[in-house]
LUMDREN-732670 format. One record per residue (C-alpha): residue number from 0; residue in three letters; x, y, z. Coordinates in steps of 0.1 Angstrom, whole numbers. Layout:
N
NUM|Ala|X|Y|Z $
...
//
This chain:
470
0|Met|1105|568|881 $
1|Glu|1077|546|893 $
2|Phe|1040|552|894 $
3|Asn|1014|534|917 $
4|Thr|985|536|893 $
5|Gly|969|503|903 $
6|Leu|944|484|881 $
7|Leu|933|498|848 $
8|Gly|896|500|858 $
9|Arg|903|516|891 $
10|Cys|924|542|875 $
11|Phe|896|550|847 $
12|Phe|872|554|877 $
13|Ala|895|578|893 $
14|Ala|898|597|862 $
15|Gly|863|603|856 $
16|Ile|856|608|893 $
17|Thr|884|636|894 $
18|Thr|874|651|860 $
19|Val|839|655|873 $
20|Val|850|670|906 $
21|Ser|871|694|886 $
22|Gly|838|711|872 $
23|Cys|830|721|838 $
24|Ala|867|723|827 $
25|Ile|857|689|812 $
26|Thr|840|710|783 $
27|Ser|877|716|772 $
28|Val|892|682|783 $
29|Phe|879|665|753 $
30|Asn|865|697|732 $
31|Pro|892|722|724 $
32|Tyr|884|756|737 $
33|Pro|888|776|704 $
34|Asn|858|753|691 $
35|Gln|835|769|717 $
36|Ala|849|805|714 $
37|Gln|838|808|679 $
38|Thr|803|809|694 $
39|Tyr|812|837|716 $
40|Gln|829|856|689 $
41|Ser|799|855|666 $
42|Ala|779|872|696 $
43|Ile|799|904|691 $
44|Val|778|918|663 $
45|Ala|764|951|655 $
46|Asp|728|959|668 $
47|Ser|716|965|634 $
48|Val|722|927|627 $
49|Pro|688|907|625 $
50|Asn|679|886|653 $
51|Arg|712|898|670 $
52|Ser|695|900|706 $
53|Val|679|866|704 $
54|Met|713|850|695 $
55|Thr|734|869|717 $
56|Asp|712|866|747 $
57|Ala|712|827|744 $
58|Ile|750|827|743 $
59|Leu|752|849|772 $
60|Leu|727|829|792 $
61|Asp|751|797|785 $
62|Leu|780|816|798 $
63|Ser|763|827|827 $
64|Glu|754|792|837 $
65|Glu|791|785|839 $
66|Arg|799|814|862 $
67|Glu|806|792|891 $
68|Ser|824|764|870 $
69|Ala|861|756|873 $
70|Asp|866|777|842 $
71|Gly|842|805|853 $
72|Met|867|832|852 $
73|Leu|875|825|815 $
74|Tyr|836|823|807 $
75|Met|831|857|824 $
76|Met|860|873|805 $
77|Glu|842|863|773 $
78|Ser|808|873|788 $
79|Gly|823|903|800 $
80|Arg|835|918|769 $
81|Ile|804|905|749 $
82|Thr|780|925|772 $
83|Gln|804|954|771 $
84|Leu|804|958|734 $
85|His|765|958|735 $
86|Ser|767|987|760 $
87|Lys|756|965|790 $
88|Phe|780|979|814 $
89|Glu|762|968|847 $
90|Glu|763|935|835 $
91|Ser|797|935|822 $
92|Lys|807|949|855 $
93|Gln|795|919|874 $
94|Asp|812|896|851 $
95|Phe|845|912|852 $
96|Gln|843|917|889 $
97|Leu|842|878|894 $
98|Val|874|876|872 $
99|Ile|890|903|894 $
100|Asp|879|882|925 $
101|Lys|894|850|910 $
102|Phe|927|868|905 $
103|Glu|930|881|938 $
104|Gln|921|848|954 $
105|Gln|952|833|932 $
106|Asp|974|858|949 $
107|Leu|968|839|983 $
108|Ala|992|811|978 $
109|Ser|975|791|1005 $
110|Thr|943|792|983 $
111|Ile|959|778|954 $
112|Glu|976|751|972 $
113|Ser|945|739|989 $
114|Ser|920|742|960 $
115|Asp|939|727|932 $
116|Val|944|690|944 $
117|Ala|914|673|929 $
118|Ser|920|692|894 $
119|Lys|957|684|893 $
120|Gly|949|648|901 $
121|Ala|923|650|870 $
122|Ala|950|665|850 $
123|Met|975|637|857 $
124|Leu|952|612|842 $
125|Thr|937|635|812 $
126|Asn|953|669|804 $
127|Asp|961|702|814 $
128|Asn|923|712|806 $
129|Ala|911|696|840 $
130|Ile|931|723|860 $
131|Pro|907|752|866 $
132|Tyr|916|783|843 $
133|Ser|938|809|862 $
134|Gly|941|834|833 $
135|Ala|974|849|818 $
136|Gly|990|879|826 $
137|Tyr|979|901|798 $
138|Glu|943|889|804 $
139|Arg|946|903|839 $
140|Ile|956|939|826 $
141|Phe|929|938|800 $
142|Thr|903|926|827 $
143|His|911|960|846 $
144|His|910|978|814 $
145|His|876|966|805 $
146|Gln|866|972|838 $
147|Ala|872|1008|837 $
148|Phe|852|1012|806 $
149|Asn|824|997|825 $
150|Tyr|826|1025|851 $
151|Trp|832|1050|827 $
152|Gly|801|1039|807 $
153|Leu|780|1040|840 $
154|Gly|791|1076|845 $
155|Asp|814|1066|876 $
156|Thr|847|1084|866 $
157|Glu|861|1076|902 $
158|Gly|855|1039|897 $
159|Ala|871|1041|863 $
160|Ser|900|1061|878 $
161|Ile|906|1032|904 $
162|Glu|908|1006|879 $
163|Val|933|1025|857 $
164|Arg|956|1031|888 $
165|Lys|954|991|895 $
166|Val|972|985|865 $
167|Ala|1007|996|877 $
168|Leu|1003|974|908 $
169|Glu|991|944|889 $
170|Gln|1022|946|867 $
171|Gln|1044|944|898 $
172|Val|1024|914|910 $
173|Leu|1027|896|876 $
174|Leu|1063|901|875 $
175|Glu|1068|885|909 $
176|Lys|1047|857|899 $
177|Tyr|1061|850|869 $
178|Glu|1097|847|884 $
179|Thr|1083|823|911 $
180|Glu|1066|802|885 $
181|Ile|1098|797|864 $
182|Ala|1117|789|894 $
183|Glu|1094|763|906 $
184|Ala|1093|748|871 $
185|Gln|1131|744|870 $
186|Glu|1131|732|905 $
187|Glu|1105|707|897 $
188|Ala|1123|695|865 $
189|Glu|1155|689|884 $
190|Glu|1137|668|911 $
191|Asn|1124|646|879 $
192|Asp|1156|644|860 $
193|Phe|1138|661|833 $
194|Asp|1158|685|808 $
195|Ile|1133|714|799 $
196|Ser|1155|724|769 $
197|Thr|1147|693|750 $
198|Val|1109|708|749 $
199|Ser|1118|745|747 $
200|Ser|1138|742|715 $
201|Glu|1107|728|698 $
202|Phe|1091|763|703 $
203|Ala|1119|785|687 $
204|Gly|1096|792|660 $
205|Leu|1074|816|679 $
206|Asp|1106|837|688 $
207|Thr|1099|861|660 $
208|Val|1063|870|669 $
209|Ala|1071|868|707 $
210|Gly|1102|893|702 $
211|Gln|1078|922|690 $
212|Val|1067|928|726 $
213|Lys|1090|934|756 $
214|Ser|1067|918|781 $
215|Ser|1038|893|780 $
216|Phe|1016|915|802 $
217|Gln|1027|952|796 $
218|Asn|1008|970|767 $
219|Ala|1010|1005|753 $
220|Tyr|973|1005|749 $
221|Thr|964|1002|783 $
222|Phe|988|1030|794 $
223|Tyr|979|1053|764 $
224|Thr|941|1049|774 $
225|Ser|948|1058|810 $
226|Ala|972|1087|799 $
227|Ala|946|1103|777 $
228|Ile|920|1100|803 $
229|Trp|944|1116|830 $
230|Glu|950|1143|806 $
231|Ala|912|1147|800 $
232|Val|906|1154|835 $
233|Gly|934|1176|841 $
234|Glu|960|1154|858 $
235|Phe|990|1160|838 $
236|Asn|1015|1146|860 $
237|Thr|1000|1111|860 $
238|Ala|993|1116|822 $
239|Leu|1026|1123|815 $
240|Ile|1040|1091|834 $
241|Asp|1015|1069|814 $
242|Tyr|1023|1085|780 $
243|Lys|1060|1077|786 $
244|Lys|1054|1043|798 $
245|Ala|1034|1038|765 $
246|Tyr|1061|1051|744 $
247|Glu|1089|1032|763 $
248|Ile|1070|999|755 $
249|Asn|1064|1009|720 $
250|Pro|1085|1037|705 $
251|Ser|1076|1032|669 $
252|Val|1044|1053|675 $
253|Glu|1056|1088|665 $
254|Met|1023|1102|679 $
255|Ile|1030|1095|714 $
256|Lys|1058|1120|712 $
257|Lys|1038|1149|705 $
258|Asp|1014|1136|735 $
259|Ile|1044|1137|757 $
260|Ala|1055|1171|745 $
261|Arg|1022|1184|747 $
262|Val|1017|1175|786 $
263|Ser|1051|1184|791 $
264|Lys|1043|1220|778 $
265|Arg|1011|1221|801 $
266|Leu|1034|1215|831 $
267|Gly|1056|1245|824 $
268|Ser|1086|1223|808 $
269|Ser|1104|1238|779 $
270|Val|1097|1217|746 $
271|Ser|1116|1219|713 $
272|Ser|1087|1205|693 $
273|Thr|1062|1229|678 $
274|Asp|1035|1200|667 $
275|Leu|1018|1192|699 $
276|Asn|988|1181|682 $
277|Leu|968|1208|708 $
278|Ala|933|1218|704 $
279|Lys|925|1253|695 $
280|Asp|902|1275|717 $
281|Asp|871|1268|696 $
282|Glu|881|1229|692 $
283|Gly|874|1198|712 $
284|Thr|895|1168|711 $
285|Val|885|1133|702 $
286|Val|906|1102|711 $
287|Ile|899|1073|690 $
288|Leu|906|1037|705 $
289|Phe|903|1012|678 $
290|Glu|904|973|685 $
291|Asp|907|951|655 $
292|Gly|898|915|647 $
293|Phe|901|885|673 $
294|Val|933|874|688 $
295|Pro|946|843|674 $
296|Ser|938|808|693 $
297|Lys|964|784|701 $
298|Thr|968|753|681 $
299|Glu|985|720|691 $
300|Thr|1015|703|685 $
301|Lys|1029|668|693 $
302|Ile|1065|661|704 $
303|Ser|1080|626|711 $
304|Leu|1097|621|745 $
305|Pro|1119|595|753 $
306|Thr|1109|571|785 $
307|Phe|1131|559|812 $
308|Asp|1129|525|797 $
309|Gly|1138|532|762 $
310|Gly|1103|539|750 $
311|Ile|1088|567|732 $
312|Val|1056|589|742 $
313|Ser|1040|619|721 $
314|Val|1029|646|741 $
315|Ala|1004|673|732 $
316|Phe|1016|710|737 $
317|Pro|999|743|729 $
318|Thr|1014|764|704 $
319|Tyr|1005|792|678 $
320|Asp|1007|787|641 $
321|Thr|1027|819|633 $
322|Glu|1030|807|596 $
323|Leu|993|819|593 $
324|Trp|996|850|615 $
325|Pro|966|874|609 $
326|Arg|974|910|598 $
327|Ser|956|937|614 $
328|Ile|941|965|595 $
329|Ser|939|1000|605 $
330|Leu|909|1024|608 $
331|Lys|904|1054|584 $
332|Val|890|1086|597 $
333|Leu|874|1115|579 $
334|Asp|853|1143|591 $
335|Asp|823|1157|578 $
336|Asn|843|1183|558 $
337|Phe|861|1155|541 $
338|Thr|892|1162|559 $
339|Asp|913|1130|562 $
340|Tyr|929|1123|594 $
341|Gly|946|1092|582 $
342|Leu|949|1059|599 $
343|Thr|950|1048|634 $
344|His|983|1040|648 $
345|Pro|991|1002|663 $
346|Val|1001|1004|697 $
347|Val|1000|969|709 $
348|Asp|997|932|689 $
349|Val|976|914|716 $
350|Gly|985|881|695 $
351|Ala|1022|888|703 $
352|Leu|1013|892|741 $
353|Ala|998|859|740 $
354|Val|1028|841|721 $
355|Lys|1051|858|747 $
356|Asp|1029|847|774 $
357|Leu|1030|809|762 $
358|Lys|1071|811|758 $
359|Glu|1072|821|794 $
360|Gln|1049|792|802 $
361|Ile|1068|765|786 $
362|Pro|1089|753|813 $
363|Ala|1061|747|836 $
364|Ile|1037|731|810 $
365|Ala|1069|708|798 $
366|Val|1071|694|833 $
367|Arg|1036|688|837 $
368|Gln|1032|673|803 $
369|Ala|1065|649|808 $
370|Leu|1051|636|842 $
371|Arg|1016|631|827 $
372|Ala|1030|613|796 $
373|Phe|1052|589|819 $
374|Ala|1024|581|840 $
375|Lys|998|574|813 $
376|Tyr|1028|553|797 $
377|Glu|1033|533|830 $
378|Leu|996|529|832 $
379|Gln|995|513|797 $
380|Lys|1022|492|807 $
381|Gln|1007|478|838 $
382|Ser|973|474|821 $
383|Gly|992|451|796 $
384|Asp|1009|430|823 $
385|Gln|976|426|845 $
386|Leu|949|425|819 $
387|Gly|968|413|786 $
388|Leu|967|427|751 $
389|Ala|931|440|755 $
390|Gly|939|458|788 $
391|Ala|970|475|769 $
392|Leu|949|483|740 $
393|Val|920|501|759 $
394|Ala|946|522|778 $
395|Asn|963|531|747 $
396|Ile|931|544|731 $
397|Tyr|924|562|762 $
398|Asn|957|577|765 $
399|Ile|955|589|727 $
400|Val|919|603|732 $
401|Ser|927|623|764 $
402|Glu|959|635|754 $
403|Ser|949|672|745 $
404|Ala|969|704|747 $
405|Asp|956|733|770 $
406|Arg|943|756|742 $
407|Arg|923|777|766 $
408|Ser|927|818|764 $
409|Trp|905|848|764 $
410|Leu|895|846|725 $
411|Thr|871|876|722 $
412|Leu|901|898|728 $
413|Pro|911|922|697 $
414|Asn|940|911|678 $
415|Ser|953|945|680 $
416|Ala|946|978|694 $
417|Gln|954|1013|678 $
418|Val|950|1049|687 $
419|Leu|945|1081|670 $
420|Arg|942|1117|683 $
421|Ile|925|1144|665 $
422|Asn|907|1180|672 $
423|Leu|876|1190|657 $
424|Pro|858|1223|657 $
425|Gln|831|1225|684 $
426|Gly|794|1216|674 $
427|Ala|779|1188|658 $
428|Arg|802|1169|635 $
429|Glu|800|1135|618 $
430|Leu|830|1111|614 $
431|Ser|833|1088|585 $
432|Leu|850|1055|597 $
433|Thr|864|1028|575 $
434|Ala|882|993|581 $
435|Gly|884|970|552 $
436|Ile|850|968|538 $
437|Ala|833|977|570 $
438|Gln|821|1012|572 $
439|Ala|802|1035|597 $
440|Lys|789|1071|601 $
441|Leu|792|1084|638 $
442|Pro|776|1115|649 $
443|Leu|792|1135|675 $
444|Glu|788|1168|696 $
445|Ile|820|1183|702 $
446|Glu|826|1206|731 $
447|Ser|854|1232|732 $
448|Lys|883|1223|753 $
449|Lys|866|1189|762 $
450|Thr|876|1154|752 $
451|Thr|855|1126|737 $
452|Phe|866|1091|734 $
453|Val|855|1071|707 $
454|Arg|859|1032|710 $
455|Val|854|1013|678 $
456|Val|857|975|675 $
457|His|862|958|642 $
458|Val|848|924|641 $
459|Asn|829|901|616 $
460|Asn|831|928|588 $
461|Gln|812|953|610 $
462|Leu|823|984|630 $
463|Ile|809|987|665 $
464|Pro|813|1021|679 $
465|Gln|811|1035|715 $
466|Ile|811|1070|727 $
467|Phe|823|1079|764 $
468|Lys|828|1115|776 $
469|Leu|846|1131|804 $
//
């Protein structure tokens, strides 16, 4: 394979120009994204924390300035979650609408083909961080999940319903997109005589975690949330479908079997179970949606690839450190009568979705990385031939500095999501919530035969509760 790279100076100039053209993705080209995201994670704190407002506002302002950048959709994912957890639903809605618009634009193949030329040129001379962020499948689903919360928080039940209904359609789009990307990666590998299996085998250690989920973009948390919403508004047929989908994805959650039986009985079906977790006439229902921690960030690994002339190049790949995989904790719930309702039930490991997504992307990443490595290797050789030892040394240093794995992902998402459904007597009640060392008291007004949704986020050793009613 031959690369027409030209003189070293001209190539470095091209690298600099195309990287600038690619926009603010340059912030991840030489500075790993997880380093930046630590700041965003710190912005998710309870309102009682001193100086919270000043710190959070400064972070959100920085994110807002990147709205139109090459990585704008990633920054708006982070911003949208931060603002939402501070109950700034209108601001969060605007952030996530930008993300949704970007995803829809990506679905138009002509848009992608025409808009990525400059960024892919920059990536060939730097790394994948120069390619504008396009989002992962599970992030796309969580975007609509969060947008539904925004409409809900603004009192727009119809808007929330529309976002919930989009989930099924989005998953079909993602399935088709995944199959197309895999086929294209295999075709490009064959055209360039590159054996993908030589790289894929290096990621076998991810299989244990990736194997915990059936799909990288289907998650029982989103289906359970939508099912509970449909049940609360009396659309039992739709609720039953989504409860069954949640159970199909995660059959380990026994509580969902009760939900399926309860709704089936409401639809007139005969059920054998007597434990339906059904509220009495003087009780209301509380659905607790618990989100724990932060999804793990990607790390970097170096893999050596042989060149066509017998040389060796070291290539950086994104991966996950499964040896240090975080363990989620559950939320313990008691009421003001000291009734212990036990712990929330884990329904999705978001980290496992992220690992599964990376495993699916390995073929495409491998092809890009290999072609880039060979191009840089050829550039180094030509620099030595044309500019001598000094030129080869400068090119080698540039290759080392610019060789960085793409570690971008939505890092304010939770590590896991869990659920619990309880029934409480009507009237003023108070729940005691505990997760690790974090505790909170939550006053509620329970209405007979009504459903109250309590979302609790556990981060930075704090519990952040939000209440949604239908």
